[in-house]
C-alpha positions in Angstrom: -18.8 -184.3 -138.3 -20.0 -183.1 -141.5 -19.4 -183.9 -144.7 -18.6 -182.3 -147.8 -22.1 -181.9 -150.1 -21.6 -184.1 -153.8 -21.6 -182.5 -156.5 -23.2 -183.2 -159.7 -22.0 -182.3 -163.3 -24.7 -181.9 -165.7 -24.4 -181.5 -169.6 -27.4 -181.1 -171.8 -27.7 -179.1 -174.5 -31.2 -177.5 -173.8 -31.8 -175.8 -171.1 -35.0 -176.1 -169.4 -33.9 -180.0 -168.7 -30.7 -178.0 -167.7 -32.5 -175.8 -165.0 -34.6 -178.7 -163.9 -32.2 -180.9 -163.0 -30.4 -177.8 -160.8 -33.3 -177.1 -159.2 -34.0 -181.6 -158.2 -29.9 -181.5 -157.0 -30.6 -178.5 -155.0 -32.9 -179.2 -153.3 -32.1 -182.7 -152.6 -28.8 -182.0 -151.2 -26.3 -181.4 -154.1 -24.4 -178.6 -155.8 -24.4 -178.9 -159.2 -22.3 -177.7 -162.0 -23.3 -177.3 -165.3 -22.1 -177.8 -168.9 -24.3 -177.4 -172.1 -21.6 -179.8 -174.2 -20.1 -182.5 -173.9 -16.8 -180.4 -174.8 -17.2 -178.4 -172.2 -17.9 -181.2 -170.0 -14.5 -182.2 -170.4 -12.9 -179.1 -169.5 -13.6 -178.9 -166.7 -14.0 -182.5 -165.2 -10.1 -182.5 -166.2 -9.8 -178.7 -163.8 -12.6 -179.6 -160.7 -11.5 -183.1 -159.1 -14.6 -182.2 -157.2 -16.8 -183.9 -159.5 -18.8 -187.3 -157.7 -20.8 -188.0 -160.5 -22.0 -186.8 -163.7 -25.3 -187.1 -165.2 -24.4 -186.8 -169.4 -26.7 -186.3 -172.5 -26.2 -188.7 -175.2 -27.0 -186.2 -178.2 -25.3 -182.8 -177.9 -23.3 -180.5 -179.6 -19.6 -179.5 -180.1 -18.6 -182.8 -178.5 -21.1 -185.9 -178.9 -22.2 -186.9 -175.2 -20.6 -190.6 -176.5 -17.6 -189.1 -176.9 -17.9 -186.6 -173.9 -17.6 -190.1 -172.1 -14.6 -191.7 -173.2 -12.5 -189.0 -172.6 -13.5 -188.1 -169.1 -13.5 -192.2 -168.9 -9.3 -191.5 -170.3 -8.5 -190.1 -167.0 -10.8 -190.7 -164.1 -12.0 -194.0 -165.0 -14.5 -194.4 -161.7 -16.4 -191.3 -162.3 -19.9 -192.1 -162.5 -21.4 -191.3 -165.7 -24.7 -191.8 -166.0 -26.5 -191.0 -169.5 -29.5 -189.3 -170.0 -31.6 -190.4 -173.4 -34.8 -190.2 -175.3 -33.3 -192.5 -177.6 -34.1 -196.8 -177.3 -31.2 -198.2 -178.3 -30.4 -198.2 -174.2 -28.2 -201.6 -172.7 -25.7 -201.9 -174.7 -25.3 -198.6 -176.6 -24.3 -197.0 -173.2 -22.9 -199.2 -171.7 -20.7 -200.5 -173.5 -19.4 -196.9 -174.2 -18.7 -196.0 -170.6 -21.3 -195.5 -169.2 -22.3 -197.0 -165.8 -25.8 -196.4 -166.4 -28.8 -194.4 -167.7 -32.3 -192.8 -166.8 -34.8 -191.8 -170.2 -36.0 -189.1 -171.2 -38.3 -188.2 -169.9 -37.5 -188.7 -166.8 -39.1 -189.8 -163.7 -37.1 -187.2 -160.5 -37.8 -189.7 -157.6 -36.2 -192.6 -160.2 -32.9 -190.3 -161.1 -32.4 -189.0 -157.6 -32.0 -192.9 -156.4 -30.1 -193.9 -159.5 -27.5 -191.1 -157.9 -27.3 -192.2 -154.5 -26.9 -195.6 -155.0 -23.9 -194.4 -157.5 -22.8 -192.1 -154.5 -23.5 -194.4 -151.9 -26.2 -193.0 -149.7 
């Protein structure tokens, strides 16, 4: 029996962060897609229903991560979206906006991968 590899959309304006996350998730057996801003993330999610989970920076150009999450959840309410943030107003802000969870920057690789796996029921 074969299983489809899980696809993660990584949304962050910082090229270094995106590249780091692509490497981490590729080494853990995931397929990755990237975006540099919230608008691009929304566009990708409207076209690619194979996205299994989104890792979204909150602070981004063009369309903020909060608004991008609201827009994505409007048409894909069950798609898990995890905020990746350096902000301290975490629990109340992110969960009430519509993120399913959050992980603080700088991220701990093992913890972030485990968080992703819990949402994808590994």
